[in-house]
C-alpha positions, 0 to 999 in steps of 0.5 A, spaced: 528 502 449 526 508 453 527 508 461 519 508 461 519 501 458 525 499 462 521 500 468 515 497 466 519 490 464 522 491 471 516 492 474 513 485 470 519 481 473 518 484 480 510 482 479 511 475 477 516 474 483 511 477 488 506 473 485 510 466 485 513 467 492 507 471 495 510 469 502 517 472 501 514 478 497 509 480 503 515 479 508 519 484 504 513 489 503 512 488 511 520 490 513 519 495 508 513 498 511 517 498 518 523 501 515 519 507 512 515 508 519 522 508 523 524 513 518 518 517 519 519 517 526 526 519 526 523 525 521 518 527 527 524 528 532 528 532 527 522 537 526 522 538 533 526 544 533 520 547 528 515 547 533 514 554 537 509 551 542 509 546 547 503 542 544 506 542 537 513 539 541 509 534 544 505 532 538 512 531 535 515 527 540 508 522 541 508 522 533 515 520 533 515 515 539 509 512 535 512 511 529 518 508 532 515 503 537 510 501 531 516 500 526 520 496 532 514 491 533 514 490 525 522 489 524 522 485 530 517 480 528 515 481 521 511 475 520 506 477 526 506 484 523 504 481 516 498 478 519 496 485 522 497 488 516 493 483 512 487 485 516 488 492 516 488 491 508 482 487 508 478 493 512 481 498 508 479 495 501 472 494 504 471 501 506 474 504 500 469 499 496 463 502 499 466 509 498 466 507 491 459 504 491 457 510 493 461 515 488 458 510 483 451 510 485 451 518 484 455 519 478 453 519 471 455 516 465 461 511 464 465 513 469 459 512 474 459 504 471 466 503 472 466 506 479 460 501 481 464 495 478 470 498 482 467 498 488 464 491 488 470 488 486 474 492 491 469 490 497 469 483 495 476 483 496 476 486 502 470 482 505 474 475 502 481 478 506 477 479 513 473 473 512 479 468 511 483 472 516 488 470 519 489 464 514 490 468 508 496 472 511 501 468 508 499 469 501 494 475 500 499 481 501 504 478 497 499 476 491 496 483 491 502 487 491 504 483 485 498 484 482 499 492 483 506 492 480 503 488 474 498 494 473 503 499 474 507 496 469 501 496 464 500 503 465 507 504 463 507 500 457 500 503 455 502 511 456 505 515 451 512 515 450 515 522 452 517 527 447 524 530 447 524 537 450 518 536 454 
């Protein structure tokens, strides 16, 4: 079994766990986002020396403080942060869906039709998340994350195997 297939199987297992335990997976995802934001803030501080002017340094400091401050909020109370992230995800999906609809309306051929379907489904999910917020916060992020992991696994399963020497 090649590494691509192993990764796909692991993704399927993670997807099933995320879908069956959406609150746990959403909380872990939220903590992961907090950790990434904290690392980004540290990275902004470390890049201060690269800036030659005071405006650039000020931007780096403010950016670092924003990342670190946000990450501390997320890491101290991941459950409340999960509620906020669910609303953000709903708005993001709604905007993305509308943009897909606009793209699909101007495209021709099968790609245009697929963009329209994608736009309708994405907008619908976004609207549902926003309208059901905050009650959907306990399951929505984890379930959507599980579905995303599952589709990534399907892509790995369906992609052609790597050829030796490539």
